[in-house]
mmCIF file of the N, C-alpha and C atoms, coordinates in Angstrom:
data_MODEL
# 
_entry.id   MODEL 
# 
loop_
_atom_site.group_PDB 
_atom_site.id 
_atom_site.type_symbol 
_atom_site.label_atom_id 
_atom_site.label_alt_id 
_atom_site.label_comp_id 
_atom_site.label_asym_id 
_atom_site.label_entity_id 
_atom_site.label_seq_id 
_atom_site.pdbx_PDB_ins_code 
_atom_site.Cartn_x 
_atom_site.Cartn_y 
_atom_site.Cartn_z 
_atom_site.occupancy 
_atom_site.B_iso_or_equiv 
_atom_site.pdbx_formal_charge 
_atom_site.auth_seq_id 
_atom_site.auth_comp_id 
_atom_site.auth_asym_id 
_atom_site.auth_atom_id 
_atom_site.pdbx_PDB_model_num 
ATOM 1   N N  . UNK A 1 1  ? 139.733 49.756 123.762 1.00 0.00 ? 1  UNK A N  1 
ATOM 2   C CA . UNK A 1 1  ? 139.688 49.638 125.209 1.00 0.00 ? 1  UNK A CA 1 
ATOM 3   C C  . UNK A 1 1  ? 140.708 50.590 125.828 1.00 0.00 ? 1  UNK A C  1 
ATOM 4   N N  . UNK A 1 2  ? 140.266 51.312 126.837 1.00 0.00 ? 2  UNK A N  1 
ATOM 5   C CA . UNK A 1 2  ? 141.150 52.272 127.496 1.00 0.00 ? 2  UNK A CA 1 
ATOM 6   C C  . UNK A 1 2  ? 142.118 51.548 128.421 1.00 0.00 ? 2  UNK A C  1 
ATOM 7   N N  . UNK A 1 3  ? 143.310 52.119 128.548 1.00 0.00 ? 3  UNK A N  1 
ATOM 8   C CA . UNK A 1 3  ? 144.249 51.566 129.517 1.00 0.00 ? 3  UNK A CA 1 
ATOM 9   C C  . UNK A 1 3  ? 143.959 52.184 130.890 1.00 0.00 ? 3  UNK A C  1 
ATOM 10  N N  . UNK A 1 4  ? 144.727 51.800 131.874 1.00 0.00 ? 4  UNK A N  1 
ATOM 11  C CA . UNK A 1 4  ? 144.464 52.207 133.254 1.00 0.00 ? 4  UNK A CA 1 
ATOM 12  C C  . UNK A 1 4  ? 144.479 53.724 133.425 1.00 0.00 ? 4  UNK A C  1 
ATOM 13  N N  . UNK A 1 5  ? 145.520 54.388 132.940 1.00 0.00 ? 5  UNK A N  1 
ATOM 14  C CA . UNK A 1 5  ? 145.628 55.832 133.163 1.00 0.00 ? 5  UNK A CA 1 
ATOM 15  C C  . UNK A 1 5  ? 144.545 56.586 132.397 1.00 0.00 ? 5  UNK A C  1 
ATOM 16  N N  . UNK A 1 6  ? 144.146 56.077 131.250 1.00 0.00 ? 6  UNK A N  1 
ATOM 17  C CA . UNK A 1 6  ? 143.047 56.708 130.512 1.00 0.00 ? 6  UNK A CA 1 
ATOM 18  C C  . UNK A 1 6  ? 141.741 56.612 131.307 1.00 0.00 ? 6  UNK A C  1 
ATOM 19  N N  . UNK A 1 7  ? 141.530 55.476 131.946 1.00 0.00 ? 7  UNK A N  1 
ATOM 20  C CA . UNK A 1 7  ? 140.347 55.325 132.801 1.00 0.00 ? 7  UNK A CA 1 
ATOM 21  C C  . UNK A 1 7  ? 140.410 56.252 134.006 1.00 0.00 ? 7  UNK A C  1 
ATOM 22  N N  . UNK A 1 8  ? 141.590 56.408 134.577 1.00 0.00 ? 8  UNK A N  1 
ATOM 23  C CA . UNK A 1 8  ? 141.760 57.316 135.710 1.00 0.00 ? 8  UNK A CA 1 
ATOM 24  C C  . UNK A 1 8  ? 141.463 58.749 135.266 1.00 0.00 ? 8  UNK A C  1 
ATOM 25  N N  . UNK A 1 9  ? 141.973 59.140 134.104 1.00 0.00 ? 9  UNK A N  1 
ATOM 26  C CA . UNK A 1 9  ? 141.714 60.486 133.594 1.00 0.00 ? 9  UNK A CA 1 
ATOM 27  C C  . UNK A 1 9  ? 140.232 60.699 133.301 1.00 0.00 ? 9  UNK A C  1 
ATOM 28  N N  . UNK A 1 10 ? 139.561 59.681 132.793 1.00 0.00 ? 10 UNK A N  1 
ATOM 29  C CA . UNK A 1 10 ? 138.108 59.769 132.575 1.00 0.00 ? 10 UNK A CA 1 
ATOM 30  C C  . UNK A 1 10 ? 137.387 60.000 133.905 1.00 0.00 ? 10 UNK A C  1 
ATOM 31  N N  . UNK A 1 11 ? 137.815 59.281 134.915 1.00 0.00 ? 11 UNK A N  1 
ATOM 32  C CA . UNK A 1 11 ? 137.221 59.446 136.240 1.00 0.00 ? 11 UNK A CA 1 
ATOM 33  C C  . UNK A 1 11 ? 137.423 60.865 136.748 1.00 0.00 ? 11 UNK A C  1 
ATOM 34  N N  . UNK A 1 12 ? 138.603 61.405 136.517 1.00 0.00 ? 12 UNK A N  1 
ATOM 35  C CA . UNK A 1 12 ? 138.888 62.773 136.942 1.00 0.00 ? 12 UNK A CA 1 
ATOM 36  C C  . UNK A 1 12 ? 137.974 63.760 136.220 1.00 0.00 ? 12 UNK A C  1 
ATOM 37  N N  . UNK A 1 13 ? 137.782 63.564 134.930 1.00 0.00 ? 13 UNK A N  1 
ATOM 38  C CA . UNK A 1 13 ? 136.880 64.436 134.170 1.00 0.00 ? 13 UNK A CA 1 
ATOM 39  C C  . UNK A 1 13 ? 135.455 64.359 134.707 1.00 0.00 ? 13 UNK A C  1 
ATOM 40  N N  . UNK A 1 14 ? 135.012 63.153 135.013 1.00 0.00 ? 14 UNK A N  1 
ATOM 41  C CA . UNK A 1 14 ? 133.655 62.975 135.526 1.00 0.00 ? 14 UNK A CA 1 
ATOM 42  C C  . UNK A 1 14 ? 133.500 63.590 136.912 1.00 0.00 ? 14 UNK A C  1 
ATOM 43  N N  . UNK A 1 15 ? 134.528 63.489 137.738 1.00 0.00 ? 15 UNK A N  1 
ATOM 44  C CA . UNK A 1 15 ? 134.480 64.128 139.051 1.00 0.00 ? 15 UNK A CA 1 
ATOM 45  C C  . UNK A 1 15 ? 134.409 65.644 138.916 1.00 0.00 ? 15 UNK A C  1 
ATOM 46  N N  . UNK A 1 16 ? 135.151 66.195 137.963 1.00 0.00 ? 16 UNK A N  1 
ATOM 47  C CA . UNK A 1 16 ? 135.094 67.641 137.748 1.00 0.00 ? 16 UNK A CA 1 
ATOM 48  C C  . UNK A 1 16 ? 133.715 68.077 137.254 1.00 0.00 ? 16 UNK A C  1 
ATOM 49  N N  . UNK A 1 17 ? 133.075 67.244 136.437 1.00 0.00 ? 17 UNK A N  1 
ATOM 50  C CA . UNK A 1 17 ? 131.704 67.536 136.003 1.00 0.00 ? 17 UNK A CA 1 
ATOM 51  C C  . UNK A 1 17 ? 130.742 67.479 137.191 1.00 0.00 ? 17 UNK A C  1 
ATOM 52  N N  . UNK A 1 18 ? 130.931 66.498 138.062 1.00 0.00 ? 18 UNK A N  1 
ATOM 53  C CA . UNK A 1 18 ? 130.095 66.384 139.258 1.00 0.00 ? 18 UNK A CA 1 
ATOM 54  C C  . UNK A 1 18 ? 130.289 67.600 140.154 1.00 0.00 ? 18 UNK A C  1 
ATOM 55  N N  . UNK A 1 19 ? 131.524 68.056 140.277 1.00 0.00 ? 19 UNK A N  1 
ATOM 56  C CA . UNK A 1 19 ? 131.815 69.241 141.083 1.00 0.00 ? 19 UNK A CA 1 
ATOM 57  C C  . UNK A 1 19 ? 131.070 70.453 140.532 1.00 0.00 ? 19 UNK A C  1 
ATOM 58  N N  . UNK A 1 20 ? 131.125 70.651 139.230 1.00 0.00 ? 20 UNK A N  1 
ATOM 59  C CA . UNK A 1 20 ? 130.439 71.787 138.604 1.00 0.00 ? 20 UNK A CA 1 
ATOM 60  C C  . UNK A 1 20 ? 128.926 71.698 138.826 1.00 0.00 ? 20 UNK A C  1 
ATOM 61  N N  . UNK A 1 21 ? 128.375 70.505 138.711 1.00 0.00 ? 21 UNK A N  1 
ATOM 62  C CA . UNK A 1 21 ? 126.932 70.325 138.929 1.00 0.00 ? 21 UNK A CA 1 
ATOM 63  C C  . UNK A 1 21 ? 126.547 70.622 140.374 1.00 0.00 ? 21 UNK A C  1 
ATOM 64  N N  . UNK A 1 22 ? 127.358 70.156 141.304 1.00 0.00 ? 22 UNK A N  1 
ATOM 65  C CA . UNK A 1 22 ? 127.076 70.421 142.718 1.00 0.00 ? 22 UNK A CA 1 
ATOM 66  C C  . UNK A 1 22 ? 127.222 71.900 143.045 1.00 0.00 ? 22 UNK A C  1 
ATOM 67  N N  . UNK A 1 23 ? 128.197 72.564 142.441 1.00 0.00 ? 23 UNK A N  1 
ATOM 68  C CA . UNK A 1 23 ? 128.343 74.009 142.648 1.00 0.00 ? 23 UNK A CA 1 
ATOM 69  C C  . UNK A 1 23 ? 127.118 74.750 142.116 1.00 0.00 ? 23 UNK A C  1 
ATOM 70  N N  . UNK A 1 24 ? 126.605 74.303 140.976 1.00 0.00 ? 24 UNK A N  1 
ATOM 71  C CA . UNK A 1 24 ? 125.388 74.897 140.415 1.00 0.00 ? 24 UNK A CA 1 
ATOM 72  C C  . UNK A 1 24 ? 124.208 74.653 141.353 1.00 0.00 ? 24 UNK A C  1 
ATOM 73  N N  . UNK A 1 25 ? 124.101 73.437 141.864 1.00 0.00 ? 25 UNK A N  1 
ATOM 74  C CA . UNK A 1 25 ? 123.021 73.114 142.800 1.00 0.00 ? 25 UNK A CA 1 
ATOM 75  C C  . UNK A 1 25 ? 123.118 73.976 144.050 1.00 0.00 ? 25 UNK A C  1 
ATOM 76  N N  . UNK A 1 26 ? 124.323 74.184 144.520 1.00 0.00 ? 26 UNK A N  1 
ATOM 77  C CA . UNK A 1 26 ? 124.546 74.985 145.719 1.00 0.00 ? 26 UNK A CA 1 
ATOM 78  C C  . UNK A 1 26 ? 124.085 76.424 145.522 1.00 0.00 ? 26 UNK A C  1 
ATOM 79  N N  . UNK A 1 27 ? 124.227 76.924 144.311 1.00 0.00 ? 27 UNK A N  1 
ATOM 80  C CA . UNK A 1 27 ? 123.847 78.317 144.050 1.00 0.00 ? 27 UNK A CA 1 
ATOM 81  C C  . UNK A 1 27 ? 122.333 78.490 143.896 1.00 0.00 ? 27 UNK A C  1 
ATOM 82  N N  . UNK A 1 28 ? 121.593 77.389 143.781 1.00 0.00 ? 28 UNK A N  1 
ATOM 83  C CA . UNK A 1 28 ? 120.147 77.502 143.583 1.00 0.00 ? 28 UNK A CA 1 
ATOM 84  C C  . UNK A 1 28 ? 119.322 76.888 144.714 1.00 0.00 ? 28 UNK A C  1 
ATOM 85  N N  . UNK A 1 29 ? 119.967 76.207 145.641 1.00 0.00 ? 29 UNK A N  1 
ATOM 86  C CA . UNK A 1 29 ? 119.234 75.533 146.721 1.00 0.00 ? 29 UNK A CA 1 
ATOM 87  C C  . UNK A 1 29 ? 118.628 76.571 147.665 1.00 0.00 ? 29 UNK A C  1 
ATOM 88  N N  . UNK A 1 30 ? 117.477 76.234 148.222 1.00 0.00 ? 30 UNK A N  1 
ATOM 89  C CA . UNK A 1 30 ? 116.786 77.173 149.097 1.00 0.00 ? 30 UNK A CA 1 
ATOM 90  C C  . UNK A 1 30 ? 116.865 76.784 150.574 1.00 0.00 ? 30 UNK A C  1 
ATOM 91  N N  . UNK A 1 31 ? 116.560 75.553 150.888 1.00 0.00 ? 31 UNK A N  1 
ATOM 92  C CA . UNK A 1 31 ? 116.509 75.137 152.295 1.00 0.00 ? 31 UNK A CA 1 
ATOM 93  C C  . UNK A 1 31 ? 117.913 74.929 152.855 1.00 0.00 ? 31 UNK A C  1 
ATOM 94  N N  . UNK A 1 32 ? 118.175 75.477 154.045 1.00 0.00 ? 32 UNK A N  1 
ATOM 95  C CA . UNK A 1 32 ? 119.508 75.334 154.661 1.00 0.00 ? 32 UNK A CA 1 
ATOM 96  C C  . UNK A 1 32 ? 119.941 73.881 154.853 1.00 0.00 ? 32 UNK A C  1 
ATOM 97  N N  . UNK A 1 33 ? 118.991 73.014 155.202 1.00 0.00 ? 33 UNK A N  1 
ATOM 98  C CA . UNK A 1 33 ? 119.372 71.613 155.430 1.00 0.00 ? 33 UNK A CA 1 
ATOM 99  C C  . UNK A 1 33 ? 119.786 70.946 154.119 1.00 0.00 ? 33 UNK A C  1 
ATOM 100 N N  . UNK A 1 34 ? 119.159 71.339 153.027 1.00 0.00 ? 34 UNK A N  1 
ATOM 101 C CA . UNK A 1 34 ? 119.562 70.811 151.721 1.00 0.00 ? 34 UNK A CA 1 
ATOM 102 C C  . UNK A 1 34 ? 120.899 71.395 151.291 1.00 0.00 ? 34 UNK A C  1 
ATOM 103 N N  . UNK A 1 35 ? 121.108 72.662 151.623 1.00 0.00 ? 35 UNK A N  1 
ATOM 104 C CA . UNK A 1 35 ? 122.382 73.307 151.288 1.00 0.00 ? 35 UNK A CA 1 
ATOM 105 C C  . UNK A 1 35 ? 123.529 72.572 151.965 1.00 0.00 ? 35 UNK A C  1 
ATOM 106 N N  . UNK A 1 36 ? 123.325 72.182 153.229 1.00 0.00 ? 36 UNK A N  1 
ATOM 107 C CA . UNK A 1 36 ? 124.374 71.454 153.946 1.00 0.00 ? 36 UNK A CA 1 
ATOM 108 C C  . UNK A 1 36 ? 124.651 70.103 153.291 1.00 0.00 ? 36 UNK A C  1 
ATOM 109 N N  . UNK A 1 37 ? 123.602 69.404 152.887 1.00 0.00 ? 37 UNK A N  1 
ATOM 110 C CA . UNK A 1 37 ? 123.781 68.105 152.224 1.00 0.00 ? 37 UNK A CA 1 
ATOM 111 C C  . UNK A 1 37 ? 124.574 68.256 150.928 1.00 0.00 ? 37 UNK A C  1 
ATOM 112 N N  . UNK A 1 38 ? 124.229 69.272 150.155 1.00 0.00 ? 38 UNK A N  1 
ATOM 113 C CA . UNK A 1 38 ? 124.932 69.501 148.892 1.00 0.00 ? 38 UNK A CA 1 
ATOM 114 C C  . UNK A 1 38 ? 126.374 69.909 149.158 1.00 0.00 ? 38 UNK A C  1 
ATOM 115 N N  . UNK A 1 39 ? 126.590 70.773 150.157 1.00 0.00 ? 39 UNK A N  1 
ATOM 116 C CA . UNK A 1 39 ? 127.946 71.209 150.485 1.00 0.00 ? 39 UNK A CA 1 
ATOM 117 C C  . UNK A 1 39 ? 128.801 70.032 150.941 1.00 0.00 ? 39 UNK A C  1 
ATOM 118 N N  . UNK A 1 40 ? 128.219 69.158 151.750 1.00 0.00 ? 40 UNK A N  1 
ATOM 119 C CA . UNK A 1 40 ? 128.953 67.965 152.197 1.00 0.00 ? 40 UNK A CA 1 
ATOM 120 C C  . UNK A 1 40 ? 129.329 67.079 151.008 1.00 0.00 ? 40 UNK A C  1 
ATOM 121 N N  . UNK A 1 41 ? 128.407 66.939 150.071 1.00 0.00 ? 41 UNK A N  1 
ATOM 122 C CA . UNK A 1 41 ? 128.690 66.155 148.865 1.00 0.00 ? 41 UNK A CA 1 
ATOM 123 C C  . UNK A 1 41 ? 129.790 66.808 148.044 1.00 0.00 ? 41 UNK A C  1 
ATOM 124 N N  . UNK A 1 42 ? 129.713 68.120 147.905 1.00 0.00 ? 42 UNK A N  1 
ATOM 125 C CA . UNK A 1 42 ? 130.733 68.859 147.162 1.00 0.00 ? 42 UNK A CA 1 
ATOM 126 C C  . UNK A 1 42 ? 132.103 68.689 147.813 1.00 0.00 ? 42 UNK A C  1 
ATOM 127 N N  . UNK A 1 43 ? 132.145 68.769 149.133 1.00 0.00 ? 43 UNK A N  1 
ATOM 128 C CA . UNK A 1 43 ? 133.415 68.582 149.841 1.00 0.00 ? 43 UNK A CA 1 
ATOM 129 C C  . UNK A 1 43 ? 133.995 67.196 149.570 1.00 0.00 ? 43 UNK A C  1 
ATOM 130 N N  . UNK A 1 44 ? 133.148 66.182 149.569 1.00 0.00 ? 44 UNK A N  1 
ATOM 131 C CA . UNK A 1 44 ? 133.611 64.815 149.289 1.00 0.00 ? 44 UNK A CA 1 
ATOM 132 C C  . UNK A 1 44 ? 134.147 64.687 147.871 1.00 0.00 ? 44 UNK A C  1 
ATOM 133 N N  . UNK A 1 45 ? 133.451 65.296 146.919 1.00 0.00 ? 45 UNK A N  1 
ATOM 134 C CA . UNK A 1 45 ? 133.903 65.246 145.529 1.00 0.00 ? 45 UNK A CA 1 
ATOM 135 C C  . UNK A 1 45 ? 135.248 65.956 145.393 1.00 0.00 ? 45 UNK A C  1 
ATOM 136 N N  . UNK A 1 46 ? 135.394 67.101 146.061 1.00 0.00 ? 46 UNK A N  1 
ATOM 137 C CA . UNK A 1 46 ? 136.669 67.833 145.995 1.00 0.00 ? 46 UNK A CA 1 
ATOM 138 C C  . UNK A 1 46 ? 137.814 67.002 146.572 1.00 0.00 ? 46 UNK A C  1 
ATOM 139 N N  . UNK A 1 47 ? 137.556 66.298 147.667 1.00 0.00 ? 47 UNK A N  1 
ATOM 140 C CA . UNK A 1 47 ? 138.575 65.413 148.240 1.00 0.00 ? 47 UNK A CA 1 
ATOM 141 C C  . UNK A 1 47 ? 138.920 64.293 147.261 1.00 0.00 ? 47 UNK A C  1 
ATOM 142 N N  . UNK A 1 48 ? 137.914 63.750 146.610 1.00 0.00 ? 48 UNK A N  1 
ATOM 143 C CA . UNK A 1 48 ? 138.145 62.689 145.626 1.00 0.00 ? 48 UNK A CA 1 
ATOM 144 C C  . UNK A 1 48 ? 138.959 63.199 144.448 1.00 0.00 ? 48 UNK A C  1 
ATOM 145 N N  . UNK A 1 49 ? 138.671 64.416 144.010 1.00 0.00 ? 49 UNK A N  1 
ATOM 146 C CA . UNK A 1 49 ? 139.431 65.019 142.910 1.00 0.00 ? 49 UNK A CA 1 
ATOM 147 C C  . UNK A 1 49 ? 140.904 65.109 143.287 1.00 0.00 ? 49 UNK A C  1 
ATOM 148 N N  . UNK A 1 50 ? 141.176 65.549 144.509 1.00 0.00 ? 50 UNK A N  1 
ATOM 149 C CA . UNK A 1 50 ? 142.571 65.646 144.959 1.00 0.00 ? 50 UNK A CA 1 
ATOM 150 C C  . UNK A 1 50 ? 143.248 64.279 144.934 1.00 0.00 ? 50 UNK A C  1 
ATOM 151 N N  . UNK A 1 51 ? 142.550 63.246 145.392 1.00 0.00 ? 51 UNK A N  1 
ATOM 152 C CA . UNK A 1 51 ? 143.120 61.890 145.399 1.00 0.00 ? 51 UNK A CA 1 
ATOM 153 C C  . UNK A 1 51 ? 143.420 61.413 143.985 1.00 0.00 ? 51 UNK A C  1 
ATOM 154 N N  . UNK A 1 52 ? 142.485 61.627 143.077 1.00 0.00 ? 52 UNK A N  1 
ATOM 155 C CA . UNK A 1 52 ? 142.676 61.156 141.703 1.00 0.00 ? 52 UNK A CA 1 
ATOM 156 C C  . UNK A 1 52 ? 143.771 61.962 141.011 1.00 0.00 ? 52 UNK A C  1 
ATOM 157 N N  . UNK A 1 53 ? 143.822 63.271 141.264 1.00 0.00 ? 53 UNK A N  1 
ATOM 158 C CA . UNK A 1 53 ? 144.902 64.088 140.694 1.00 0.00 ? 53 UNK A CA 1 
ATOM 159 C C  . UNK A 1 53 ? 146.256 63.580 141.179 1.00 0.00 ? 53 UNK A C  1 
ATOM 160 N N  . UNK A 1 54 ? 146.318 63.193 142.434 1.00 0.00 ? 54 UNK A N  1 
ATOM 161 C CA . UNK A 1 54 ? 147.550 62.647 142.993 1.00 0.00 ? 54 UNK A CA 1 
ATOM 162 C C  . UNK A 1 54 ? 147.912 61.327 142.315 1.00 0.00 ? 54 UNK A C  1 
ATOM 163 N N  . UNK A 1 55 ? 146.904 60.508 142.049 1.00 0.00 ? 55 UNK A N  1 
ATOM 164 C CA . UNK A 1 55 ? 147.150 59.237 141.351 1.00 0.00 ? 55 UNK A CA 1 
ATOM 165 C C  . UNK A 1 55 ? 147.703 59.494 139.955 1.00 0.00 ? 55 UNK A C  1 
ATOM 166 N N  . UNK A 1 56 ? 147.134 60.469 139.254 1.00 0.00 ? 56 UNK A N  1 
ATOM 167 C CA . UNK A 1 56 ? 147.609 60.802 137.907 1.00 0.00 ? 56 UNK A CA 1 
ATOM 168 C C  . UNK A 1 56 ? 149.045 61.309 137.973 1.00 0.00 ? 56 UNK A C  1 
ATOM 169 N N  . UNK A 1 57 ? 149.305 62.181 138.924 1.00 0.00 ? 57 UNK A N  1 
ATOM 170 C CA . UNK A 1 57 ? 150.636 62.784 139.054 1.00 0.00 ? 57 UNK A CA 1 
ATOM 171 C C  . UNK A 1 57 ? 151.704 61.736 139.355 1.00 0.00 ? 57 UNK A C  1 
ATOM 172 N N  . UNK A 1 58 ? 151.354 60.755 140.165 1.00 0.00 ? 58 UNK A N  1 
ATOM 173 C CA . UNK A 1 58 ? 152.340 59.764 140.608 1.00 0.00 ? 58 UNK A CA 1 
ATOM 174 C C  . UNK A 1 58 ? 152.280 58.455 139.834 1.00 0.00 ? 58 UNK A C  1 
ATOM 175 N N  . UNK A 1 59 ? 151.451 58.396 138.804 1.00 0.00 ? 59 UNK A N  1 
ATOM 176 C CA . UNK A 1 59 ? 151.275 57.162 138.038 1.00 0.00 ? 59 UNK A CA 1 
ATOM 177 C C  . UNK A 1 59 ? 152.572 56.780 137.342 1.00 0.00 ? 59 UNK A C  1 
ATOM 178 N N  . UNK A 1 60 ? 152.927 55.530 137.477 1.00 0.00 ? 60 UNK A N  1 
ATOM 179 C CA . UNK A 1 60 ? 154.153 55.026 136.852 1.00 0.00 ? 60 UNK A CA 1 
ATOM 180 C C  . UNK A 1 60 ? 153.768 54.090 135.716 1.00 0.00 ? 60 UNK A C  1 
ATOM 181 N N  . UNK A 1 61 ? 154.200 54.434 134.538 1.00 0.00 ? 61 UNK A N  1 
ATOM 182 C CA . UNK A 1 61 ? 153.945 53.577 133.377 1.00 0.00 ? 61 UNK A CA 1 
ATOM 183 C C  . UNK A 1 61 ? 154.814 52.331 133.483 1.00 0.00 ? 61 UNK A C  1 
ATOM 184 N N  . UNK A 1 62 ? 154.295 51.222 133.012 1.00 0.00 ? 62 UNK A N  1 
ATOM 185 C CA . UNK A 1 62 ? 155.093 49.995 133.023 1.00 0.00 ? 62 UNK A CA 1 
ATOM 186 C C  . UNK A 1 62 ? 156.159 50.086 131.937 1.00 0.00 ? 62 UNK A C  1 
ATOM 187 N N  . UNK A 1 63 ? 157.317 49.573 132.260 1.00 0.00 ? 63 UNK A N  1 
ATOM 188 C CA . UNK A 1 63 ? 158.394 49.566 131.259 1.00 0.00 ? 63 UNK A CA 1 
ATOM 189 C C  . UNK A 1 63 ? 158.282 48.285 130.449 1.00 0.00 ? 63 UNK A C  1 
ATOM 190 N N  . UNK A 1 64 ? 158.268 48.437 129.156 1.00 0.00 ? 64 UNK A N  1 
ATOM 191 C CA . UNK A 1 64 ? 158.079 47.271 128.278 1.00 0.00 ? 64 UNK A CA 1 
ATOM 192 C C  . UNK A 1 64 ? 159.391 46.753 127.761 1.00 0.00 ? 64 UNK A C  1 
# 
């Protein structure tokens, strides 16, 4: 079973994979309205990545 920070790091990895997929989608989309939807999603994922990176950076391990 993963501990808390391991789960957070997994989430960060998955967000980075989602970012790469959305960037790929953005490079192949044709309709402008779809491009905007994908770009908005990409922007949200990028914001989430920043939040999770901040959580990792500031994570405090419990003292045993």
